[in-house]
C-alpha positions in Angstrom: 60.1 164.7 69.7 57.2 164.0 67.4 57.5 163.0 63.7 55.1 161.8 61.1 56.2 159.8 58.1 54.4 159.6 54.8 55.1 160.3 51.1 53.9 163.8 50.2 53.5 163.3 46.5 54.1 160.9 43.6 52.3 158.0 41.9 51.3 155.0 44.0 54.1 152.4 44.0 53.8 148.6 44.5 54.1 147.1 48.0 52.4 147.6 51.4 51.9 151.2 52.3 52.5 152.5 55.8 52.5 155.6 57.9 54.6 156.2 61.0 53.8 158.5 63.9 56.8 158.7 66.2 57.3 160.2 69.7 60.4 159.9 71.8 62.1 161.3 74.9 65.8 160.9 75.8 68.7 159.6 73.7 66.6 157.7 71.2 67.1 157.4 67.4 65.0 159.7 65.4 62.0 158.8 63.2 64.2 158.5 60.1 66.3 155.8 61.8 63.2 154.0 63.1 61.6 154.0 59.6 64.8 152.8 58.1 65.0 149.8 60.5 61.4 148.8 59.7 62.0 148.9 55.9 65.3 147.1 56.4 63.4 144.2 57.9 60.4 144.5 55.6 61.6 145.7 52.2 58.0 145.4 50.7 56.9 148.3 52.9 56.7 151.8 51.4 55.5 155.2 52.6 51.8 155.9 52.0 50.8 158.3 49.2 48.3 161.0 50.0 45.2 159.4 51.7 45.5 155.9 50.4 44.6 153.1 52.8 47.8 152.1 54.7 49.2 150.2 57.7 49.7 152.6 60.5 52.5 152.5 63.1 52.5 154.6 66.3 55.6 154.4 68.4 56.3 155.9 71.8 59.8 155.6 73.4 61.3 156.9 76.6 64.9 156.5 77.8 66.0 157.6 81.3 68.5 156.7 84.0 69.9 153.6 82.3 66.7 152.0 81.1 64.3 152.4 78.2 60.7 151.5 77.4 58.9 151.5 74.1 55.3 150.9 72.9 54.3 150.2 69.3 50.7 150.2 68.1 50.2 148.7 64.6 46.9 149.7 63.0 45.5 147.9 59.9 43.6 149.8 57.1 40.3 148.3 58.4 41.0 149.8 61.9 42.2 146.8 63.9 45.0 147.5 66.3 47.8 145.4 68.0 50.0 146.9 70.7 53.3 145.6 72.0 55.6 146.9 74.7 59.4 146.3 75.0 61.8 147.2 77.8 65.6 147.4 77.5 68.8 148.9 78.7 69.1 151.5 75.9 66.7 153.1 73.5 68.7 151.6 70.6 67.9 148.1 71.8 64.2 148.9 72.2 64.0 150.5 68.7 65.6 147.4 67.1 63.0 145.2 68.8 60.1 147.4 67.9 61.2 147.6 64.3 61.2 143.8 64.1 57.7 143.7 65.6 56.5 146.3 63.1 58.0 144.2 60.2 56.2 141.1 61.4 53.0 143.0 61.9 53.2 144.1 58.2 53.4 140.5 57.0 53.6 137.7 59.7 54.5 135.2 57.0 57.5 137.0 55.6 61.1 136.0 56.4 62.5 138.9 58.4 66.2 139.6 58.1 68.7 142.4 58.1 70.4 142.8 54.7 73.8 144.4 54.3 72.5 147.6 52.8 69.4 149.5 53.9 66.7 150.8 51.6 66.2 154.5 51.1 64.0 156.1 53.7 61.1 158.5 53.0 61.6 162.2 53.6 59.9 163.7 56.6 57.0 166.0 55.8 56.2 168.8 58.3 53.1 168.1 60.4 52.1 171.3 62.2 49.2 169.6 63.9 50.1 166.0 64.7 47.4 163.7 66.1 46.4 164.5 69.7 48.0 161.3 71.1 51.3 162.2 69.4 51.7 165.7 70.7 54.4 166.5 73.3 53.5 165.3 76.7 55.0 165.2 80.2 55.5 162.4 82.6 52.0 162.9 84.1 50.5 162.2 80.7 52.4 159.0 80.0 50.8 155.7 80.8 52.4 154.3 84.0 53.5 151.1 82.2 55.5 153.2 79.7 57.5 155.1 82.3 61.0 153.8 83.1 61.4 152.3 86.6 62.3 154.8 89.2 66.0 155.2 90.0 67.1 152.8 92.8 70.1 152.0 94.9 72.4 149.1 93.9 73.7 146.7 96.5 76.8 144.5 96.3 79.0 142.1 98.2 82.7 141.5 97.7 86.0 140.4 99.0 89.6 141.6 98.8 93.2 141.2 99.7 94.8 144.1 101.6 97.9 145.3 103.4 98.4 147.9 106.2 101.8 149.2 107.4 100.5 150.6 110.7 99.6 147.4 112.5 103.1 145.9 113.0 106.8 146.6 112.5 106.4 145.0 109.1 103.3 145.4 106.9 100.4 143.1 107.7 98.5 141.3 105.0 94.9 140.1 105.2 91.5 139.3 103.8 88.3 141.3 104.0 84.7 141.1 103.0 82.6 144.1 102.0 78.9 144.9 101.8 78.2 148.1 99.8 75.3 150.3 98.5 75.7 152.6 95.5 73.4 155.5 94.6 71.1 155.4 91.7 72.3 155.9 88.1 72.0 159.4 86.8 72.4 161.0 90.2 74.9 163.9 90.2 77.3 162.2 92.7 76.6 158.4 92.6 77.9 157.9 96.2 79.0 154.5 97.6 78.7 153.4 101.2 80.4 150.2 102.5 80.8 148.2 105.6 83.8 145.8 105.8 85.3 143.2 108.1 89.1 142.9 107.8 91.5 140.4 109.4 95.2 140.8 108.8 98.4 139.4 110.3 102.1 140.2 110.4 104.0 137.1 111.6 107.7 136.8 112.5 108.3 140.5 112.6 111.9 141.1 113.7 112.3 143.5 116.6 115.1 144.5 118.9 113.7 142.0 121.4 113.3 139.2 119.0 110.5 137.8 116.8 106.9 139.1 117.3 103.6 138.4 115.6 100.6 140.7 115.3 96.9 140.0 114.4 94.5 142.7 113.5 90.6 142.4 113.3 88.5 145.5 112.6 85.3 146.7 111.1 85.5 149.5 108.6 82.9 152.0 107.5 83.6 153.7 104.2 82.0 156.6 102.4 82.9 157.5 98.8 80.9 160.6 97.9 81.8 160.8 94.2 82.1 158.5 91.1 83.9 160.2 88.3 83.1 159.9 85.4 79.7 158.7 86.4 78.6 157.0 83.1 81.8 155.1 82.1 82.7 151.5 83.1 86.2 152.7 84.4 86.1 155.4 87.0 87.7 156.8 90.2 86.2 157.2 93.7 87.8 159.3 96.5 86.9 157.6 99.8 87.0 158.3 103.6 86.9 155.5 106.2 86.8 154.9 110.0 88.1 151.6 111.6 87.3 150.1 115.0 88.7 146.8 116.2 91.4 144.9 118.1 95.2 144.6 117.6 96.7 141.5 119.3 100.5 141.1 119.7 102.5 138.1 120.7 105.8 139.7 121.5 109.2 138.5 122.5 109.5 135.9 125.3 105.9 134.8 124.8 104.2 137.9 126.1 100.6 138.4 124.7 99.0 141.8 124.6 95.6 142.9 123.2 94.7 146.6 122.5 91.6 148.3 121.1 92.1 149.9 117.7 90.7 153.0 116.2 91.8 154.7 113.0 90.7 157.1 110.3 92.0 157.6 106.8 91.4 158.1 103.1 92.1 156.3 99.9 91.5 156.5 96.2 89.7 153.6 94.4 90.0 152.8 90.8 87.1 150.7 89.8 86.2 148.9 86.5 82.7 147.4 85.8 82.1 144.3 83.7 78.5 143.9 82.4 77.4 146.3 85.2 77.5 143.5 87.8 81.2 142.6 88.4 83.4 145.3 89.9 87.2 145.1 90.0 88.8 147.5 92.6 92.2 148.8 93.3 92.6 151.0 96.4 95.6 153.0 97.7 95.7 155.4 100.6 96.8 156.4 104.1 95.6 155.6 107.6 96.0 157.5 110.9 95.6 155.5 114.1 93.7 157.4 116.7 95.1 155.3 119.6 98.8 154.7 119.7 99.5 151.8 122.0 102.9 150.3 122.8 103.7 146.6 122.9 106.4 145.7 125.4 108.5 142.6 126.2 108.8 141.1 129.6 111.1 142.8 132.1 114.8 142.4 131.1 117.7 141.7 133.5 117.8 145.4 134.6 114.1 145.2 135.7 112.7 147.3 132.8 110.5 146.3 129.9 111.6 147.0 126.3 109.1 148.4 123.8 108.8 146.0 120.9 106.4 148.0 118.8 104.6 151.3 119.1 101.7 152.1 116.8 102.9 154.8 114.4 101.1 158.1 113.8 100.4 157.2 110.1 100.7 154.4 107.7 99.9 153.3 104.1 97.4 150.8 103.0 96.3 149.1 99.8 93.7 146.6 98.6 92.7 144.7 95.5 89.1 143.4 95.4 86.2 142.0 93.5 82.6 142.8 94.1 79.2 141.5 92.7 76.4 144.0 92.2 72.8 142.8 92.5 70.7 144.4 89.7 
């Protein structure tokens, strides 16, 4: 979008005259809003009349994929130029900073402030042939320093409290740590991949043969292919996972037994972001053990062993966690 601002007619008014050439891409305020913010901070500025000598402002702004960049060139009536660049999270932030820079460039000695009411802004005059440097351009024509940084993956580390109903007669509770990587902002899916280590225990589980305790240690690989909605701080992820580890049982009469553990499952994660770096997570889903071992007591008086616990075909799991995202 290209706009040029100047007064098309009328007698010369007091104050410092200025002209604005404005180019933007993305969700940026228009030229009218940019001019308003400049005049709000420097009320002595007024649009130039006809060809009178004036202070010139040329602004370029780009917003893409969660970041924004802006460049402002201030040109005095005698041809001197000063250029400043600003980077921010949104185009609104960059526009506010550049408007302040423009106001200070107009009069470095003035006190710049934002009054409650904004002055009127000039009307846009059509400009069929804007200056060459203000015409529409593509990314290849933008200077490299003005382009937003390329989209990148975000990495995080976190921990959580969990439960699993499939590892013992009673649900087992434990603690896990997670390392994750999330796809770049603006991507259509925003996938998340995670690797976790989980340790859980179910102690004093009552069985037909007496009290038993179970300890579970496993590594979990998780893939969450979708973040919905992608742009809000509260969103939902559907996830699939695969576990591999060891299940140890201390069953009745002091018998110890250790078995390998493999399971697959799915869960839904509700996630909330704070300041784009802290992630609060709530998971709930199902697990399906791929290896269903039995834990037996010692032989009884009749010479047989009694099954204390058999890994079920399915169970439920849950987790509440907190993660930190490195920006």
